[in-house]
VOMAR-364220 format. One record per atom (N, C-alpha, C, CB): atom name; residue in three letters; x, y, z; residue number from 1. Coordinates in Angstrom, 2 decimals. Glycine has a CB too. Example, Ala and Ser with C-alpha at 12.3 -4.5 7.8 and 13.67 -1.06 7.14 Angstrom:
<recs>
{name = N | resn = ALA | X = 13.19 | Y = -5.69 | Z = 7.80 | resi = 1};
{name = CA | resn = ALA | X = 12.30 | Y = -4.50 | Z = 7.80 | resi = 1};
{name = C | resn = ALA | X = 13.20 | Y = -3.30 | Z = 7.80 | resi = 1};
{name = CB | resn = ALA | X = 11.31 | Y = -4.47 | Z = 9.05 | resi = 1};
{name = N | resn = SER | X = 12.85 | Y = -2.25 | Z = 7.08 | resi = 2};
{name = CA | resn = SER | X = 13.67 | Y = -1.06 | Z = 7.14 | resi = 2};
{name = C | resn = SER | X = 12.90 | Y = 0.03 | Z = 7.87 | resi = 2};
{name = CB | resn = SER | X = 14.08 | Y = -0.60 | Z = 5.72 | resi = 2};
</recs>
This chain:
<recs>
{name = N | resn = MET | X = 74.02 | Y = 42.06 | Z = 47.25 | resi = 1};
{name = CA | resn = MET | X = 75.15 | Y = 42.79 | Z = 47.13 | resi = 1};
{name = C | resn = MET | X = 75.58 | Y = 43.03 | Z = 45.35 | resi = 1};
{name = CB | resn = MET | X = 76.30 | Y = 41.92 | Z = 48.03 | resi = 1};
{name = N | resn = SER | X = 75.64 | Y = 44.61 | Z = 45.19 | resi = 2};
{name = CA | resn = SER | X = 76.29 | Y = 44.44 | Z = 43.62 | resi = 2};
{name = C | resn = SER | X = 77.67 | Y = 44.01 | Z = 43.14 | resi = 2};
{name = CB | resn = SER | X = 76.27 | Y = 45.65 | Z = 43.03 | resi = 2};
{name = N | resn = LYS | X = 77.29 | Y = 43.14 | Z = 41.97 | resi = 3};
{name = CA | resn = LYS | X = 78.56 | Y = 42.83 | Z = 41.27 | resi = 3};
{name = C | resn = LYS | X = 79.24 | Y = 43.98 | Z = 40.34 | resi = 3};
{name = CB | resn = LYS | X = 78.29 | Y = 41.63 | Z = 40.42 | resi = 3};
{name = N | resn = THR | X = 80.31 | Y = 43.57 | Z = 40.49 | resi = 4};
{name = CA | resn = THR | X = 81.55 | Y = 44.52 | Z = 39.93 | resi = 4};
{name = C | resn = THR | X = 81.44 | Y = 44.90 | Z = 38.79 | resi = 4};
{name = CB | resn = THR | X = 82.83 | Y = 44.00 | Z = 39.89 | resi = 4};
{name = N | resn = ASN | X = 82.27 | Y = 45.84 | Z = 37.85 | resi = 5};
{name = CA | resn = ASN | X = 82.08 | Y = 45.90 | Z = 36.77 | resi = 5};
{name = C | resn = ASN | X = 82.70 | Y = 44.13 | Z = 36.00 | resi = 5};
{name = CB | resn = ASN | X = 82.79 | Y = 47.37 | Z = 36.40 | resi = 5};
{name = N | resn = VAL | X = 83.99 | Y = 44.17 | Z = 36.52 | resi = 6};
{name = CA | resn = VAL | X = 84.72 | Y = 42.84 | Z = 35.81 | resi = 6};
{name = C | resn = VAL | X = 84.01 | Y = 41.46 | Z = 36.21 | resi = 6};
{name = CB | resn = VAL | X = 86.41 | Y = 42.71 | Z = 36.33 | resi = 6};
{name = N | resn = GLU | X = 82.94 | Y = 41.46 | Z = 37.18 | resi = 7};
{name = CA | resn = GLU | X = 81.86 | Y = 40.18 | Z = 37.35 | resi = 7};
{name = C | resn = GLU | X = 80.75 | Y = 40.19 | Z = 36.54 | resi = 7};
{name = CB | resn = GLU | X = 81.23 | Y = 40.08 | Z = 38.72 | resi = 7};
{name = N | resn = LYS | X = 80.83 | Y = 41.42 | Z = 36.18 | resi = 8};
{name = CA | resn = LYS | X = 79.33 | Y = 41.77 | Z = 35.00 | resi = 8};
{name = C | resn = LYS | X = 79.85 | Y = 41.71 | Z = 33.73 | resi = 8};
{name = CB | resn = LYS | X = 78.49 | Y = 43.46 | Z = 35.06 | resi = 8};
{name = N | resn = VAL | X = 81.08 | Y = 41.83 | Z = 33.15 | resi = 9};
{name = CA | resn = VAL | X = 81.52 | Y = 41.39 | Z = 31.85 | resi = 9};
{name = C | resn = VAL | X = 81.79 | Y = 39.95 | Z = 31.54 | resi = 9};
{name = CB | resn = VAL | X = 82.64 | Y = 42.04 | Z = 31.57 | resi = 9};
{name = N | resn = ASN | X = 82.71 | Y = 39.44 | Z = 32.75 | resi = 10};
{name = CA | resn = ASN | X = 82.65 | Y = 37.98 | Z = 33.02 | resi = 10};
{name = C | resn = ASN | X = 81.37 | Y = 37.40 | Z = 32.78 | resi = 10};
{name = CB | resn = ASN | X = 83.02 | Y = 37.68 | Z = 34.36 | resi = 10};
{name = N | resn = ASP | X = 79.98 | Y = 38.00 | Z = 33.57 | resi = 11};
{name = CA | resn = ASP | X = 78.92 | Y = 37.13 | Z = 33.38 | resi = 11};
{name = C | resn = ASP | X = 78.18 | Y = 37.23 | Z = 32.22 | resi = 11};
{name = CB | resn = ASP | X = 78.12 | Y = 37.22 | Z = 34.33 | resi = 11};
{name = N | resn = ALA | X = 78.58 | Y = 38.50 | Z = 31.49 | resi = 12};
{name = CA | resn = ALA | X = 78.17 | Y = 38.43 | Z = 29.58 | resi = 12};
{name = C | resn = ALA | X = 78.87 | Y = 37.84 | Z = 28.79 | resi = 12};
{name = CB | resn = ALA | X = 78.17 | Y = 39.67 | Z = 28.76 | resi = 12};
{name = N | resn = MET | X = 80.14 | Y = 37.37 | Z = 29.08 | resi = 13};
{name = CA | resn = MET | X = 80.84 | Y = 36.91 | Z = 28.36 | resi = 13};
{name = C | resn = MET | X = 80.69 | Y = 35.57 | Z = 28.53 | resi = 13};
{name = CB | resn = MET | X = 81.93 | Y = 37.37 | Z = 28.44 | resi = 13};
{name = N | resn = ASN | X = 80.33 | Y = 34.66 | Z = 29.26 | resi = 14};
{name = CA | resn = ASN | X = 80.31 | Y = 32.96 | Z = 29.83 | resi = 14};
{name = C | resn = ASN | X = 78.59 | Y = 33.10 | Z = 29.95 | resi = 14};
{name = CB | resn = ASN | X = 81.39 | Y = 32.49 | Z = 31.80 | resi = 14};
{name = N | resn = PHE | X = 77.86 | Y = 33.91 | Z = 29.43 | resi = 15};
{name = CA | resn = PHE | X = 76.35 | Y = 33.24 | Z = 29.74 | resi = 15};
{name = C | resn = PHE | X = 75.90 | Y = 32.71 | Z = 28.33 | resi = 15};
{name = CB | resn = PHE | X = 75.09 | Y = 34.47 | Z = 30.39 | resi = 15};
{name = N | resn = GLY | X = 75.10 | Y = 32.13 | Z = 28.24 | resi = 16};
{name = CA | resn = GLY | X = 74.54 | Y = 31.29 | Z = 26.91 | resi = 16};
{name = C | resn = GLY | X = 75.85 | Y = 31.08 | Z = 26.02 | resi = 16};
{name = CB | resn = GLY | X = 73.24 | Y = 32.24 | Z = 25.92 | resi = 16};
{name = N | resn = SER | X = 75.39 | Y = 31.57 | Z = 24.61 | resi = 17};
{name = CA | resn = SER | X = 76.41 | Y = 31.32 | Z = 23.65 | resi = 17};
{name = C | resn = SER | X = 77.87 | Y = 31.72 | Z = 23.64 | resi = 17};
{name = CB | resn = SER | X = 75.98 | Y = 31.77 | Z = 22.67 | resi = 17};
{name = N | resn = PRO | X = 78.61 | Y = 30.86 | Z = 22.90 | resi = 18};
{name = CA | resn = PRO | X = 80.04 | Y = 31.40 | Z = 23.20 | resi = 18};
{name = C | resn = PRO | X = 80.25 | Y = 32.54 | Z = 22.20 | resi = 18};
{name = CB | resn = PRO | X = 81.26 | Y = 30.21 | Z = 23.02 | resi = 18};
{name = N | resn = LEU | X = 79.68 | Y = 32.90 | Z = 21.09 | resi = 19};
{name = CA | resn = LEU | X = 79.49 | Y = 34.46 | Z = 20.58 | resi = 19};
{name = C | resn = LEU | X = 79.02 | Y = 34.97 | Z = 21.51 | resi = 19};
{name = CB | resn = LEU | X = 78.63 | Y = 34.83 | Z = 19.42 | resi = 19};
{name = N | resn = ASN | X = 78.58 | Y = 35.53 | Z = 22.84 | resi = 20};
{name = CA | resn = ASN | X = 78.81 | Y = 36.16 | Z = 23.57 | resi = 20};
{name = C | resn = ASN | X = 79.98 | Y = 37.46 | Z = 23.59 | resi = 20};
{name = CB | resn = ASN | X = 78.84 | Y = 35.33 | Z = 24.23 | resi = 20};
{name = N | resn = GLN | X = 81.33 | Y = 36.12 | Z = 23.68 | resi = 21};
{name = CA | resn = GLN | X = 82.48 | Y = 36.62 | Z = 24.53 | resi = 21};
{name = C | resn = GLN | X = 83.22 | Y = 37.29 | Z = 22.80 | resi = 21};
{name = CB | resn = GLN | X = 83.57 | Y = 35.02 | Z = 25.72 | resi = 21};
{name = N | resn = ILE | X = 82.63 | Y = 37.57 | Z = 21.57 | resi = 22};
{name = CA | resn = ILE | X = 82.59 | Y = 37.90 | Z = 20.61 | resi = 22};
{name = C | resn = ILE | X = 82.09 | Y = 39.17 | Z = 20.30 | resi = 22};
{name = CB | resn = ILE | X = 82.20 | Y = 37.14 | Z = 20.17 | resi = 22};
{name = N | resn = VAL | X = 80.80 | Y = 39.00 | Z = 21.12 | resi = 23};
{name = CA | resn = VAL | X = 79.76 | Y = 40.40 | Z = 21.09 | resi = 23};
{name = C | resn = VAL | X = 80.60 | Y = 41.59 | Z = 21.95 | resi = 23};
{name = CB | resn = VAL | X = 77.98 | Y = 40.06 | Z = 22.02 | resi = 23};
{name = N | resn = VAL | X = 80.89 | Y = 40.90 | Z = 23.13 | resi = 24};
{name = CA | resn = VAL | X = 81.26 | Y = 41.82 | Z = 24.26 | resi = 24};
{name = C | resn = VAL | X = 82.27 | Y = 42.61 | Z = 23.81 | resi = 24};
{name = CB | resn = VAL | X = 81.68 | Y = 41.15 | Z = 25.53 | resi = 24};
{name = N | resn = LEU | X = 83.59 | Y = 41.75 | Z = 23.29 | resi = 25};
{name = CA | resn = LEU | X = 84.88 | Y = 42.46 | Z = 22.65 | resi = 25};
{name = C | resn = LEU | X = 85.02 | Y = 43.34 | Z = 21.61 | resi = 25};
{name = CB | resn = LEU | X = 85.63 | Y = 41.66 | Z = 22.24 | resi = 25};
{name = N | resn = SER | X = 83.92 | Y = 42.44 | Z = 20.80 | resi = 26};
{name = CA | resn = SER | X = 83.37 | Y = 43.55 | Z = 19.44 | resi = 26};
{name = C | resn = SER | X = 82.98 | Y = 44.93 | Z = 20.20 | resi = 26};
{name = CB | resn = SER | X = 81.67 | Y = 42.89 | Z = 18.45 | resi = 26};
{name = N | resn = ALA | X = 82.31 | Y = 44.73 | Z = 21.12 | resi = 27};
{name = CA | resn = ALA | X = 81.79 | Y = 46.24 | Z = 21.19 | resi = 27};
{name = C | resn = ALA | X = 82.81 | Y = 47.34 | Z = 21.99 | resi = 27};
{name = CB | resn = ALA | X = 80.29 | Y = 46.22 | Z = 22.02 | resi = 27};
{name = N | resn = ILE | X = 83.34 | Y = 46.51 | Z = 23.02 | resi = 28};
{name = CA | resn = ILE | X = 84.68 | Y = 47.35 | Z = 23.73 | resi = 28};
{name = C | resn = ILE | X = 85.23 | Y = 47.80 | Z = 22.53 | resi = 28};
{name = CB | resn = ILE | X = 85.91 | Y = 46.41 | Z = 24.70 | resi = 28};
{name = N | resn = GLU | X = 85.73 | Y = 46.77 | Z = 21.56 | resi = 29};
{name = CA | resn = GLU | X = 87.01 | Y = 47.57 | Z = 20.34 | resi = 29};
{name = C | resn = GLU | X = 85.98 | Y = 49.08 | Z = 19.35 | resi = 29};
{name = CB | resn = GLU | X = 87.68 | Y = 45.75 | Z = 18.59 | resi = 29};
{name = N | resn = LYS | X = 84.86 | Y = 48.61 | Z = 19.09 | resi = 30};
{name = CA | resn = LYS | X = 83.88 | Y = 49.52 | Z = 18.41 | resi = 30};
{name = C | resn = LYS | X = 84.29 | Y = 51.25 | Z = 19.33 | resi = 30};
{name = CB | resn = LYS | X = 81.93 | Y = 48.73 | Z = 18.72 | resi = 30};
{name = N | resn = TYR | X = 83.67 | Y = 50.77 | Z = 20.70 | resi = 31};
{name = CA | resn = TYR | X = 83.75 | Y = 52.15 | Z = 21.62 | resi = 31};
{name = C | resn = TYR | X = 85.09 | Y = 52.60 | Z = 21.81 | resi = 31};
{name = CB | resn = TYR | X = 83.16 | Y = 51.98 | Z = 23.08 | resi = 31};
{name = N | resn = CYS | X = 86.05 | Y = 52.17 | Z = 21.58 | resi = 32};
{name = CA | resn = CYS | X = 87.38 | Y = 52.56 | Z = 21.68 | resi = 32};
{name = C | resn = CYS | X = 88.02 | Y = 53.10 | Z = 20.51 | resi = 32};
{name = CB | resn = CYS | X = 88.10 | Y = 51.55 | Z = 22.09 | resi = 32};
{name = N | resn = GLU | X = 87.45 | Y = 52.56 | Z = 19.30 | resi = 33};
{name = CA | resn = GLU | X = 87.45 | Y = 53.04 | Z = 18.14 | resi = 33};
{name = C | resn = GLU | X = 86.81 | Y = 54.58 | Z = 17.98 | resi = 33};
{name = CB | resn = GLU | X = 86.78 | Y = 52.04 | Z = 17.40 | resi = 33};
{name = N | resn = GLN | X = 84.96 | Y = 54.70 | Z = 18.29 | resi = 34};
{name = CA | resn = GLN | X = 84.60 | Y = 55.97 | Z = 18.20 | resi = 34};
{name = C | resn = GLN | X = 85.33 | Y = 56.92 | Z = 19.48 | resi = 34};
{name = CB | resn = GLN | X = 83.01 | Y = 55.94 | Z = 18.19 | resi = 34};
{name = N | resn = ILE | X = 85.90 | Y = 56.73 | Z = 20.49 | resi = 35};
{name = CA | resn = ILE | X = 87.08 | Y = 57.64 | Z = 21.60 | resi = 35};
{name = C | resn = ILE | X = 87.93 | Y = 58.06 | Z = 20.26 | resi = 35};
{name = CB | resn = ILE | X = 88.28 | Y = 56.45 | Z = 23.13 | resi = 35};
{name = N | resn = ALA | X = 87.98 | Y = 57.04 | Z = 19.79 | resi = 36};
{name = CA | resn = ALA | X = 89.85 | Y = 57.86 | Z = 18.93 | resi = 36};
{name = C | resn = ALA | X = 89.50 | Y = 58.56 | Z = 17.66 | resi = 36};
{name = CB | resn = ALA | X = 91.35 | Y = 56.38 | Z = 18.19 | resi = 36};
{name = N | resn = ALA | X = 88.64 | Y = 58.46 | Z = 17.22 | resi = 37};
{name = CA | resn = ALA | X = 87.93 | Y = 59.32 | Z = 16.41 | resi = 37};
{name = C | resn = ALA | X = 87.66 | Y = 60.72 | Z = 16.88 | resi = 37};
{name = CB | resn = ALA | X = 86.77 | Y = 58.72 | Z = 16.14 | resi = 37};
{name = N | resn = LEU | X = 87.52 | Y = 60.93 | Z = 17.71 | resi = 38};
{name = CA | resn = LEU | X = 86.94 | Y = 62.27 | Z = 17.97 | resi = 38};
{name = C | resn = LEU | X = 88.07 | Y = 63.00 | Z = 18.32 | resi = 38};
{name = CB | resn = LEU | X = 85.82 | Y = 62.35 | Z = 19.05 | resi = 38};
{name = N | resn = ASP | X = 88.18 | Y = 64.10 | Z = 17.64 | resi = 39};
{name = CA | resn = ASP | X = 89.17 | Y = 65.17 | Z = 18.09 | resi = 39};
{name = C | resn = ASP | X = 88.81 | Y = 65.84 | Z = 19.08 | resi = 39};
{name = CB | resn = ASP | X = 89.49 | Y = 66.09 | Z = 17.20 | resi = 39};
{name = N | resn = ASP | X = 87.43 | Y = 66.31 | Z = 19.27 | resi = 40};
{name = CA | resn = ASP | X = 86.61 | Y = 67.25 | Z = 20.38 | resi = 40};
{name = C | resn = ASP | X = 86.12 | Y = 66.23 | Z = 21.56 | resi = 40};
{name = CB | resn = ASP | X = 85.11 | Y = 68.10 | Z = 19.61 | resi = 40};
{name = N | resn = GLN | X = 85.66 | Y = 66.84 | Z = 22.56 | resi = 41};
{name = CA | resn = GLN | X = 84.52 | Y = 66.08 | Z = 23.58 | resi = 41};
{name = C | resn = GLN | X = 83.32 | Y = 66.24 | Z = 23.09 | resi = 41};
{name = CB | resn = GLN | X = 84.39 | Y = 66.60 | Z = 25.08 | resi = 41};
{name = N | resn = PRO | X = 82.54 | Y = 65.12 | Z = 23.56 | resi = 42};
{name = CA | resn = PRO | X = 81.21 | Y = 65.71 | Z = 23.16 | resi = 42};
{name = C | resn = PRO | X = 81.03 | Y = 66.65 | Z = 23.58 | resi = 42};
{name = CB | resn = PRO | X = 80.19 | Y = 65.16 | Z = 23.39 | resi = 42};
{name = N | resn = GLU | X = 79.41 | Y = 67.31 | Z = 23.01 | resi = 43};
{name = CA | resn = GLU | X = 79.24 | Y = 68.57 | Z = 23.49 | resi = 43};
{name = C | resn = GLU | X = 78.55 | Y = 68.11 | Z = 24.83 | resi = 43};
{name = CB | resn = GLU | X = 78.41 | Y = 69.59 | Z = 22.49 | resi = 43};
{name = N | resn = THR | X = 77.88 | Y = 66.64 | Z = 24.79 | resi = 44};
{name = CA | resn = THR | X = 77.24 | Y = 66.75 | Z = 26.40 | resi = 44};
{name = C | resn = THR | X = 78.49 | Y = 66.41 | Z = 27.45 | resi = 44};
{name = CB | resn = THR | X = 75.81 | Y = 65.43 | Z = 26.71 | resi = 44};
{name = N | resn = TRP | X = 79.42 | Y = 65.96 | Z = 26.95 | resi = 45};
{name = CA | resn = TRP | X = 80.36 | Y = 65.27 | Z = 27.93 | resi = 45};
{name = C | resn = TRP | X = 80.14 | Y = 65.91 | Z = 29.39 | resi = 45};
{name = CB | resn = TRP | X = 81.95 | Y = 65.46 | Z = 27.43 | resi = 45};
{name = N | resn = GLU | X = 80.28 | Y = 67.17 | Z = 29.56 | resi = 46};
{name = CA | resn = GLU | X = 79.96 | Y = 68.04 | Z = 31.37 | resi = 46};
{name = C | resn = GLU | X = 79.08 | Y = 67.45 | Z = 31.80 | resi = 46};
{name = CB | resn = GLU | X = 79.41 | Y = 69.71 | Z = 31.61 | resi = 46};
{name = N | resn = LYS | X = 78.09 | Y = 67.00 | Z = 30.88 | resi = 47};
{name = CA | resn = LYS | X = 76.52 | Y = 66.72 | Z = 31.97 | resi = 47};
{name = C | resn = LYS | X = 76.75 | Y = 65.05 | Z = 32.46 | resi = 47};
{name = CB | resn = LYS | X = 74.53 | Y = 66.86 | Z = 30.77 | resi = 47};
{name = N | resn = GLY | X = 77.60 | Y = 64.09 | Z = 31.60 | resi = 48};
{name = CA | resn = GLY | X = 77.66 | Y = 63.32 | Z = 31.92 | resi = 48};
{name = C | resn = GLY | X = 79.13 | Y = 62.46 | Z = 32.53 | resi = 48};
{name = CB | resn = GLY | X = 77.01 | Y = 63.10 | Z = 31.15 | resi = 48};
{name = N | resn = CYS | X = 79.88 | Y = 61.73 | Z = 32.30 | resi = 49};
{name = CA | resn = CYS | X = 81.37 | Y = 61.39 | Z = 32.22 | resi = 49};
{name = C | resn = CYS | X = 82.06 | Y = 62.78 | Z = 32.67 | resi = 49};
{name = CB | resn = CYS | X = 81.87 | Y = 60.87 | Z = 30.59 | resi = 49};
{name = N | resn = GLY | X = 82.00 | Y = 63.67 | Z = 32.09 | resi = 50};
{name = CA | resn = GLY | X = 82.72 | Y = 64.52 | Z = 32.92 | resi = 50};
{name = C | resn = GLY | X = 82.83 | Y = 65.33 | Z = 33.40 | resi = 50};
{name = CB | resn = GLY | X = 83.23 | Y = 64.71 | Z = 32.84 | resi = 50};
{name = N | resn = ALA | X = 81.61 | Y = 65.01 | Z = 34.51 | resi = 51};
{name = CA | resn = ALA | X = 81.68 | Y = 65.43 | Z = 35.81 | resi = 51};
{name = C | resn = ALA | X = 82.37 | Y = 64.92 | Z = 36.57 | resi = 51};
{name = CB | resn = ALA | X = 80.78 | Y = 65.46 | Z = 36.32 | resi = 51};
{name = N | resn = LEU | X = 82.93 | Y = 63.93 | Z = 36.49 | resi = 52};
{name = CA | resn = LEU | X = 84.31 | Y = 63.14 | Z = 37.01 | resi = 52};
{name = C | resn = LEU | X = 85.33 | Y = 62.82 | Z = 36.39 | resi = 52};
{name = CB | resn = LEU | X = 84.15 | Y = 62.04 | Z = 37.43 | resi = 52};
{name = N | resn = VAL | X = 85.53 | Y = 62.62 | Z = 35.12 | resi = 53};
{name = CA | resn = VAL | X = 86.45 | Y = 62.32 | Z = 34.38 | resi = 53};
{name = C | resn = VAL | X = 86.99 | Y = 63.30 | Z = 33.34 | resi = 53};
{name = CB | resn = VAL | X = 86.08 | Y = 61.30 | Z = 33.89 | resi = 53};
{name = N | resn = SER | X = 88.48 | Y = 63.58 | Z = 33.18 | resi = 54};
{name = CA | resn = SER | X = 88.99 | Y = 64.69 | Z = 32.08 | resi = 54};
{name = C | resn = SER | X = 88.39 | Y = 63.92 | Z = 30.42 | resi = 54};
{name = CB | resn = SER | X = 91.18 | Y = 64.85 | Z = 32.19 | resi = 54};
{name = N | resn = TRP | X = 87.99 | Y = 64.81 | Z = 29.71 | resi = 55};
{name = CA | resn = TRP | X = 87.96 | Y = 64.05 | Z = 28.50 | resi = 55};
{name = C | resn = TRP | X = 89.55 | Y = 63.42 | Z = 27.58 | resi = 55};
{name = CB | resn = TRP | X = 87.11 | Y = 65.10 | Z = 27.58 | resi = 55};
{name = N | resn = GLU | X = 90.25 | Y = 64.16 | Z = 28.29 | resi = 56};
{name = CA | resn = GLU | X = 91.68 | Y = 63.70 | Z = 28.11 | resi = 56};
{name = C | resn = GLU | X = 92.02 | Y = 62.60 | Z = 28.60 | resi = 56};
{name = CB | resn = GLU | X = 92.56 | Y = 64.48 | Z = 28.57 | resi = 56};
{name = N | resn = ALA | X = 91.73 | Y = 62.37 | Z = 29.49 | resi = 57};
{name = CA | resn = ALA | X = 92.21 | Y = 60.86 | Z = 30.42 | resi = 57};
{name = C | resn = ALA | X = 91.08 | Y = 59.65 | Z = 29.89 | resi = 57};
{name = CB | resn = ALA | X = 91.96 | Y = 61.12 | Z = 32.56 | resi = 57};
{name = N | resn = TRP | X = 89.91 | Y = 60.43 | Z = 29.65 | resi = 58};
{name = CA | resn = TRP | X = 88.95 | Y = 59.28 | Z = 29.16 | resi = 58};
{name = C | resn = TRP | X = 89.48 | Y = 58.84 | Z = 27.61 | resi = 58};
{name = CB | resn = TRP | X = 87.20 | Y = 59.88 | Z = 29.13 | resi = 58};
{name = N | resn = LYS | X = 89.98 | Y = 59.60 | Z = 26.95 | resi = 59};
{name = CA | resn = LYS | X = 90.25 | Y = 58.87 | Z = 25.57 | resi = 59};
{name = C | resn = LYS | X = 91.53 | Y = 58.30 | Z = 25.76 | resi = 59};
{name = CB | resn = LYS | X = 90.24 | Y = 59.82 | Z = 24.22 | resi = 59};
{name = N | resn = ALA | X = 92.39 | Y = 58.66 | Z = 26.58 | resi = 60};
{name = CA | resn = ALA | X = 93.54 | Y = 57.77 | Z = 26.99 | resi = 60};
{name = C | resn = ALA | X = 93.33 | Y = 56.58 | Z = 27.19 | resi = 60};
{name = CB | resn = ALA | X = 94.12 | Y = 58.09 | Z = 28.01 | resi = 60};
{name = N | resn = SER | X = 92.49 | Y = 56.52 | Z = 28.11 | resi = 61};
{name = CA | resn = SER | X = 91.99 | Y = 55.19 | Z = 28.82 | resi = 61};
{name = C | resn = SER | X = 91.51 | Y = 54.58 | Z = 27.74 | resi = 61};
{name = CB | resn = SER | X = 90.88 | Y = 55.29 | Z = 30.00 | resi = 61};
{name = N | resn = ALA | X = 90.38 | Y = 54.61 | Z = 26.79 | resi = 62};
{name = CA | resn = ALA | X = 90.32 | Y = 53.96 | Z = 25.92 | resi = 62};
{name = C | resn = ALA | X = 91.34 | Y = 53.42 | Z = 25.04 | resi = 62};
{name = CB | resn = ALA | X = 89.68 | Y = 54.43 | Z = 25.49 | resi = 62};
{name = N | resn = ALA | X = 92.13 | Y = 54.49 | Z = 24.58 | resi = 63};
{name = CA | resn = ALA | X = 93.34 | Y = 53.72 | Z = 23.88 | resi = 63};
{name = C | resn = ALA | X = 94.44 | Y = 53.10 | Z = 24.45 | resi = 63};
{name = CB | resn = ALA | X = 93.94 | Y = 54.47 | Z = 23.11 | resi = 63};
{name = N | resn = ASP | X = 94.26 | Y = 53.00 | Z = 26.02 | resi = 64};
{name = CA | resn = ASP | X = 95.01 | Y = 52.12 | Z = 26.40 | resi = 64};
{name = C | resn = ASP | X = 94.27 | Y = 50.64 | Z = 26.31 | resi = 64};
{name = CB | resn = ASP | X = 95.47 | Y = 52.55 | Z = 27.69 | resi = 64};
{name = N | resn = VAL | X = 93.10 | Y = 50.97 | Z = 26.98 | resi = 65};
{name = CA | resn = VAL | X = 92.08 | Y = 49.48 | Z = 26.79 | resi = 65};
{name = C | resn = VAL | X = 92.33 | Y = 48.59 | Z = 25.21 | resi = 65};
{name = CB | resn = VAL | X = 90.08 | Y = 50.08 | Z = 26.80 | resi = 65};
{name = N | resn = LYS | X = 92.33 | Y = 49.67 | Z = 24.13 | resi = 66};
{name = CA | resn = LYS | X = 92.50 | Y = 48.88 | Z = 22.78 | resi = 66};
{name = C | resn = LYS | X = 93.67 | Y = 48.37 | Z = 22.54 | resi = 66};
{name = CB | resn = LYS | X = 92.25 | Y = 49.60 | Z = 21.67 | resi = 66};
{name = N | resn = ARG | X = 94.42 | Y = 48.88 | Z = 22.95 | resi = 67};
{name = CA | resn = ARG | X = 96.19 | Y = 48.48 | Z = 22.99 | resi = 67};
{name = C | resn = ARG | X = 96.54 | Y = 47.62 | Z = 23.51 | resi = 67};
{name = CB | resn = ARG | X = 97.11 | Y = 49.23 | Z = 23.54 | resi = 67};
{name = N | resn = LYS | X = 95.32 | Y = 47.16 | Z = 25.02 | resi = 68};
{name = CA | resn = LYS | X = 96.11 | Y = 46.06 | Z = 25.32 | resi = 68};
{name = C | resn = LYS | X = 95.10 | Y = 44.68 | Z = 25.24 | resi = 68};
{name = CB | resn = LYS | X = 96.81 | Y = 46.33 | Z = 26.82 | resi = 68};
{name = N | resn = LEU | X = 93.63 | Y = 45.35 | Z = 24.74 | resi = 69};
{name = CA | resn = LEU | X = 93.23 | Y = 44.11 | Z = 24.31 | resi = 69};
{name = C | resn = LEU | X = 93.17 | Y = 43.51 | Z = 22.77 | resi = 69};
{name = CB | resn = LEU | X = 92.07 | Y = 44.09 | Z = 24.80 | resi = 69};
{name = N | resn = PHE | X = 93.34 | Y = 44.13 | Z = 21.71 | resi = 70};
{name = CA | resn = PHE | X = 93.64 | Y = 44.15 | Z = 20.41 | resi = 70};
{name = C | resn = PHE | X = 95.20 | Y = 44.08 | Z = 19.79 | resi = 70};
{name = CB | resn = PHE | X = 93.04 | Y = 45.28 | Z = 20.03 | resi = 70};
{name = N | resn = SER | X = 96.24 | Y = 44.64 | Z = 19.89 | resi = 71};
{name = CA | resn = SER | X = 97.58 | Y = 44.60 | Z = 19.68 | resi = 71};
{name = C | resn = SER | X = 98.20 | Y = 43.72 | Z = 19.01 | resi = 71};
{name = CB | resn = SER | X = 98.09 | Y = 44.61 | Z = 20.59 | resi = 71};
{name = N | resn = GLU | X = 97.48 | Y = 42.22 | Z = 19.81 | resi = 72};
{name = CA | resn = GLU | X = 98.33 | Y = 41.49 | Z = 19.41 | resi = 72};
{name = C | resn = GLU | X = 98.19 | Y = 40.80 | Z = 17.90 | resi = 72};
{name = CB | resn = GLU | X = 98.41 | Y = 40.67 | Z = 20.41 | resi = 72};
</recs>
């Protein structure tokens, strides 16, 4: 049985070095910042996630994640 996304992230954060937690959270933060910095959807969007999710919804979700994790 495959793991859920939550289980995968938890495994990555709890495996090996305690620094793994910083690496995972830093990666999430940097990705959210990259998405926020884009005014227009990437040219390749329709071939990837865009087939399932609109750019506007993806960008809003990235902003929600960043706000939830890093606004304290």
